[in-house]
N, C-alpha and C positions, 0 to 999 in steps of 0.2 A: 501510781495507776492501779486500778483494781483488775483482777484476773479476767472478768467477763469482757471488759473493753479490750484488753490485750488479745484475748481469744478472737473476738469479732474482727479486729484489725488484721490479725494473722490470717483468718479465713478469707477475708476480702482480698488480701494480697495474693493468696494462693489461687483464688478464682481468676484474678486479673492475669496472672502468669499463665494459667491453664488456657484461658481464652486466647491470649496472645499467641501461644504456641500453636493452637489449633488453626488460628487464622494464618499464621506463618506457613504452615504445611500446605494449605490450600493456595496461598499466594505463590509459593515456590512451584507447586504443580502447574498452576496457570502460566507462570513465567516460562517454565520448560516446554509446556505445550505450545505456547506462542512461538518460541524459537524454532521448534520442530515444524510447526505449521507454515511459518514464513519461509522456511528453507525449500518447501515444495508445496505451495498452496493448492495447486490442482490435485495432487495426490491426497492431500489432507481433506479437501472437499469430497473427493470420491469416496474415501474411507468413511467419512461422516454419513454420506448418503446411503452407503451399504449398511453400516452399523445400525443406523436409526431408521432405515427404510423411509427416507424422505426424498422428495423429488429435487432436481437441480433448481427448479424455479423457486421452491420453498427455501432451499438453502441460500440462494442469492438474496432473497428478501431478508433472511436472518443476518447474513454477512453485512448487508447495507444498514442494518438496524442496530448493530453493536459496535463497540470500539475496537475489539481485538478478536482474532480467530478463535482463541480459547473460549471466549465467552459464548460462542455459538455451541461448542461442545457441552459446556456446563448447562446452558439452557435446554439443550436436547436431553441431557441426562436428567435434569430436574423434571422435565415433562414426562419422561419415561417412568421415573421413580414415583411421581405423584399421580400418574395416569391422567395427566392434564393435556389437552390439545395444545400444540405449540403456539397457536395464536394467543391463547390465554396466558401462557407462560411469558410470551413476548410482551404482552400488555402489563403483566406484573413487573417485568424488568424495566419497561419504560417509565413506570410510575414510582418504582421503589429501588432502583439500582443503587442509589446512594445509601440505602439502609444496610446493604451487605447481602452476601449470598445466604447466610443463615436465616436472615429475616425473610428473604424472598422464599426460601424453602418452607418456612413456617406458613407463609401466606398461601402456599400451594398445597398445604395439608401434610407436609412431612413433619412429623412430630419430633421435637427436641428429645434426645435420648434414644431415638430409634436407630437401628443399624444404618439406615440410609443417611440420616442426619450426621451420625458420627463419621461415616465414609466421606461425606461432603467436607466436613471440617478438617479431616485428615488429608484431604486431597487424594483420596483413594477411590476414584470413580470407575476404575476398571473399564475404560472405554475401548480397550483392545485396538487402539489406533496405531500404536508404535511402541518402541522400547520404554517410553516414559512410564507407562502403567506397570511394566515388568519391574523397572527399577523401584517404583513406589511400593509395589507388593513385596519385593525382597527386603526393602528397608523396614516395612511393617513387620514382616516375619522375623527379621533380625532383632528388632526391638522386643517382640513378644518372646522370642527365645531367650534373650538376655534377662527379661523379667522372670521367666520361669526358672532359669538357672539360679537367679538371686533368691527366689522363694525356696528352692530346694536347699540351698546353703543354710538358710535361716530356720529350716524345719528340724 
């Protein structure tokens, strides 16, 4: 095999691993958020209402339109980050939910490579709803600290 082909294959494999890891971070975040929400759904709804300044009636429409409680939080976050009305976000969700959260974010105007897009992929939404965001933030800080220490050792 020649070197360009090996290089191309290697780059493709790295990209697949990177995408899979980012997807896994968001999936884990959603899973944890669902567990927390289901433990006290009333409190979860109240916190969402306060955090995103949305009425109970609008929240109920959202909860009836999605499969899990965490999806409501992600939709509200996407609306806030993209400055898109929640009705439009819900419309994108209904038509493109099988495409994935990243694809929906792009459709809502969140640019790949932007801080918001990276936060979504990492599952670092900073919803301030409960301990899940605090754990996610401390994990991200820990990873960053390890990376910085590693860079200092190699300098």
